[in-house]
Each structure stands twice: as C-alpha cells, then as structure tokens.
N, C-alpha and C positions, 0 to 999 in steps of 0.2 A: 508116757512121758511124765517126768517128775516136776513138780512147779516149784519154783523158787519162793522163798520166804515173802510177804508181801512187806515192801518198805513205804511209810507215811511222808506226805511232806511234798513242796512244790519245789520242783527244781529251775531255779531262774538262771540267765544266763544263755550262754551257747548251749543246744542240745546236739547231742550226736543225729549225723547226717542217719535220718533210715532210709535203708537200700531193700528194694522191692525186687523177687524172682520175676522176669518177664518168661512170656511164654517157650524162651528158647533155653531155658533157665540158667541165663544167663544175670549177672545184677545190674540193675540199673547204675547211670555214671553220675546222675544230677537227682538233686531235690526236684526237680519238676516231673523228672522221668521216674522220681517215685514213689510220685502220688498216680501211676498207672496201677490199675488194679490188675490182677492177675486173675485166669478161666476162675469160673464156676467149678472147679475141682478142691474137695475138702483138704485134700492132703498138701495141691499147691499150695492154698490159702494159708494154712498151718505154717508150711515149711516159710512161706513169703514173711511171714506175722515173727515166727520164731528167730529169723535171721535179725529182724529189727531189736529182740528183746526185752522191750517194755514199751510199757505205754502210761499216760498221764488221763486218769479219770476225773472232772469236775461234778461234781454230786452233790443232790440236795436230799437224796435219800439217806435216813438216819445214819448213821457212821456202822452201829454193830449190824443191819441189816447189811450194806453195803458191802462192808469187812466181809460176810459169808459169801455172797457173790463174786467177790475178789477171791477168796481163796478157792472156792469152786471150780475157777476160771485159771486157775495159778495151778491148780492139781490136775488139768488137762492138759495142759501147754506151758513151755518154759519159755515164760513172760514175765516178767515182773509188771506189777500196776502200784504205780504212784496215785492215791487217794487223798482227791481233794473233797471237804466237806463241809459246806456253807448253807444257810436258808437261800431260799431260790432270790431274792432281791439282792442280798449282795452277790451272790454267785453270779446271776446275769450282770450287775454292774461289772464288776471285776471281770468278766470275757470281755463285755463289751467293749470296756477300756481297752484291754489289751489288744482288741481289733483294729480299735480306733487306731492305734499306736502303729500297726503293722500285722503284726501277730499275735499267736497264744500259745503258750506251752501245752494245751488240753488237745487230746485227742479226739475224747469222748464228753461230751455234755449231758447231762441229764436234770434239769431241774422241772418244777410243776408250773409250768408258766408258758401257753400258746400262744400271746401275745409275742413275748419274747421270739419264740420261734420263728412265727411270722416275719418278724423283722428282721430276725436274722437270715431268713433263706432269702428277700427281698434286697440284702444285702452282699448274696452269696456267699455267707460265714458257714451254711452249711453243705455239705456234700448233697446231690441226691442220691439216694439208695435204690440198690435193684439186686435180682438174683442172682445177678453174676458174681458181686462182690458179697453179697449176705443172702446167703441161700436159703438160713429160715424164714425168709418172707415169701417164699414156695405156701407156706402155710398159717402165714398171716395172716387176719381180718383185714379185708384192704379197708373198715372205716376208722382201723387204729394206726393207719399209715397216713399221715398229715401231707400233702406238698411233695409227695415223694420224697421227704428228706426228713422227717421225724417220727419216732413210734411211740403209741402210748404203752410203757412197760409195767404201769404202775397204778392201782387206784387205791387210795386209801379215804374212806368214810371219815367225816367230819361227826365228832362228839362233844361231848363232857366229861372231865375225869372228876370220880368225886370222893374225896373221903368216905368210904362205908362207915365208919366211926362215928361220924357226924351228920350224915346224909343215906335216905334211903333211895336207891338207885330207882326203885319203882316209882318214885315221885316224879320221876323226870321224862314223864312220859312225851311232856311237850316243852319246847325251848322257855316258853312261859315261865318255868316254875326259877329260871336265873333270876327273877325280878321278885321272888318270893322274900318276903322282909328277912328271913331265916338267914340268906346269902348274903346281904350288907355288910359291905367289910370282910366278908372272907371271900370272895373270888378273886382268883388270879383270871387279868385281862389280856392273853397275847395280844401284840401290838402287830392288826391289820396293816400297816405299812409295811412290814417286812416279809408278805407272803402275798400275792394275788389272789390266793384261793382262800383265805381268811377274807378279805375286802366280798370275794363273792358269796361267801355264807352268810358274811352279815347282810350284804345287799338282798340275800334270800330272807332274812330275817324280816328287813325293813319292807319287803314286799309280801310277805307272809299276815305280818299281825299290825303292821301301819308305821307310820312315821313315826309314831312317839317310841318305839320299842329301842332303838340305840340311846336315845337320850333317859330312859329309862333307865337301860342297863349302866350307862355313864352315874347314873345317881344310887346306883348301888357302891360307890364307892371303892371300886377295883384296885387291885397294885398292877398297873402294866409291868408285865415282862415281854422279855424280847423276842421268846420262844416259850413253846409249851414246856419245853424238859427242865426247865428252870422252875416253872411254875408247880409240875408235878414232884419234882423233889421237894418244894417246898410241901406239899401235902405228906408227902411220903414220911417226911418229920414233924408233924401235927400240925405245922401250920394252916390256917384255911380252909377250905370245905370243900371248893371247885374251880377246877383249872378252864376255862372256854376262850379259844374254840382248844381241841385235842383230837389225838390220833391214838390208835390201838398202838401203835412202833413206838408211843412217848411211854404210856404206862405198863403194858406188858412188860417189860425188862423187871420196872419196880414191884410187879406184882410177884414175878418170880422170886424176886430177893423176900418176898414176905410182906410186903406194905399192903396197909389195907385200901387199895386204892382199884376204882374199875371206871372202865370208859362207857360208858349208852350212849345210844343214838334216837335222841326224839327224832319225830316227823314232823315234817318234812326233812331231809337234809342232802346236803352235798358233799365234794371231797378233793382232796389233794388227787391229782392225775398228773403222774411224772410221765416224761416224755423224753427219749433219747436220742441223739444224733450225733454226726460226726462232723469235727470242724476241718473246713479247707484249709486251713494252717499247720492239719494233724504233723507234727513231726514224726508220727509211726504210723502211715496211712494204713499198710495192712493189717499189723495189729488192732488200731483201729475198726478196722472191717471184720477183724474173728470176734473182737471185745464185742460190738455192736451185732453181729449172727449169735453169739452165746446167748445177749441178753434176752432175745426174742426166743430160745429155746424152753421148751417145758421145764425141764431141769432147772434153769435160771430166774424162769418164773416161778416156781415152787419156793425157791431160795428169798427172792424178791418181798413176795407177797405173803409167805407164810405166817399164819395169824395175825396179819396185821391188814391183809390187804386182799383185792379181787386183781384176776389177771383177764385180759380178753380171749386168754384161750378158752375161757370156761371154768368149771367146777375143779380145780386142780385139787392133789390132795394137799390138806393142809391150809388150806388158804381161805379167807374169809367171804361168807354171799354178800352181797351188798345188802342195805337194809332196805326194809319198806319204804317207799317214798323216798328213794336215793335219784336225783337229779345231778347229771353234767355241769360242772358250776358254768355259769356265764362270767371268764375270765374279764374279756374283752369289755363287757358291759360294765361291770362292778371297778375297771380300771377309770373308764370312762367317769366313772363318779368318785373316783377316789377321796377326791376333796371333802365333797357333801358328806362321807363315810366319814371320815376322820373329825369332822367338824361336828356332826350328830355325836360322837363319842366326847368329845370336847378335847380334841386331841389334834385338831385342826390350828 
C-alpha cells in the first residue's frame, strides 16, 4: 500500500467522524461505537484504520526523528499523519487544556513526562492498551508498559554539547567541568522549567555534587535558552562553548552538516524517556491503535532511536547504548522540588 505524503500542522474545528470496522464487517454508526476496537487481526486492524484515513500525533520527540517515523508509517499504510511537535511541558499543557475543555484533536500523545501520564490515566484521558488492539504488545517488555496505558518508546541520555574548537570533550569526564572558569560566560543553559527530565537531571547533579552545584552553575553567567536546539545552533555559529543539558538528537543533525559540535556523557547521568499513549478522545481510534502498534515494532524503534537513543527492545541496529552510570530519571521527585531547583539556578 502506498502512503500519502505527510501534512504538518494541527486541525482545529470539527473533525471528520471516525468510522471503525466491527467484526461483522459493517461500519460503526456513531462516535461512541467508533471507539470499539476490531479483533486482533492485523489485516482487520489496518483496514479499520485506513477507513479513517488520518490521525494526529502530539509528540515531543524532535521533529526530524518524528518525521522519519511518520514517513515509515505512511509508507506502510494509506493513512496521513498530522504531526504537532512541542517540548514536553508545552505539549502536556496544551493537551490538558483541551481535555479540560471537553476533548482534544490528538489521537496519540508522546511526551517525556510520566507524571503527566499518571495524572492522565487517573482522569481517564488515556486508553487501556492490550494485545487485542495493539498486537506488538505481545513482544513488548512488561516493565516498559506503565499502568497498561503508556509505553516507553525512546530513551535519550542527557549530556553536554561542546564546540570542539573551543573545548576538549575528554575534559568532560565529570559534570564539575561545567563549573570550570573557562566555561564562564560561554554556557547555554536550557531552561529546566520546560522539560521535567531537565529538572530530574539537575536534581541528580545536586544529589551527586552537593547543594552548592546549581548555584555555582548559575554563577557561570549562562545564557538561558528555551531548548537545547537554539543553544546548539549558537554553538554551530561560533558563539559560546557548551550547551547543558543536551541530547544527541540535537547535536547530530548539526554535526552531519559539518558543525564542530560533540555531545558527551559525563558520569553519572540520566535521560529523556519518551512515553506514548492513545487519547480517549481520539477522533481516529483505529488509526491511533495502528500507529501505536507501529511505534512498538522493531522497525519504528530503530527509526526513533537511530543514532540518538536506546530502545527497550535491546541493542537494535543503529541505536545508542546507554552510557555507563545511566539511571532512569526520577521525574516525580524532581517535579516535587521544581521550585527549589529553579531557585538554586536563580530562576525562581
């Protein structure tokens, strides 16, 4: 089946009513019935999804990577994906506001915030996932599916991105190098208020090096940026020396274009762990189930994690091994200390 070319942007206003095939082969007649899943038959699931024709994906995975996943999906199925890319903090705020208002155009939501997902499950904003609707769950690690509602699909270790013309990556064996006098006034600090995982990493720094670490980091006169992307772009343009926190998904595209940037991972570190779930208000429920199923396949896992992250399915070709000393982020603990972390950085 040939995929349709991808369209970007959010559709507001009335959405086309989602039509789902039921076991009899008939079409459902109401939005309530459209949320019924078809049997765990791959062809029936695909047929039901293609009858809906499109879906909307809210994602905080960087656009270049999300686009590749969408292209892989659209090459397999006659379904168009509308993709919205925002940071996790902005995305969860947007989705929660929509759901509080009554519904959201999102079919599948992918963000790096387990606290959000836990709250969404308690509010019945996320569908329960099972093998009847998402057959790939049969081979999915049990500990990578949380509350039977959201799956861990992408693990990106957090590092520091360096302009290799100005600093030696080998000097960054520990995070204390961020406090070196050579870094003062040369640091792009990514605002941790926007991504819960940034908070978790900074809490790890405070726990590891003591409560003076974050105030000392603030004393380095950093330039605050909303995300690692503009910080890394500034490095590529010759301004500054380091960006913290940062990811391979930020630096690798610039490096591929010839920029003298490198992301390294001092020990210990944690990461950005992206989860995906299906919205209970999904306008295209069968397409959402098919897309969720695709995200859990080895094919999609290789695409999402290639050169930038790790998959829970193991050492897939092209994916990145987790750094030595990697620990899963304590997002709930860091969110509870958000005000304290921001205050220590002079951002309170």
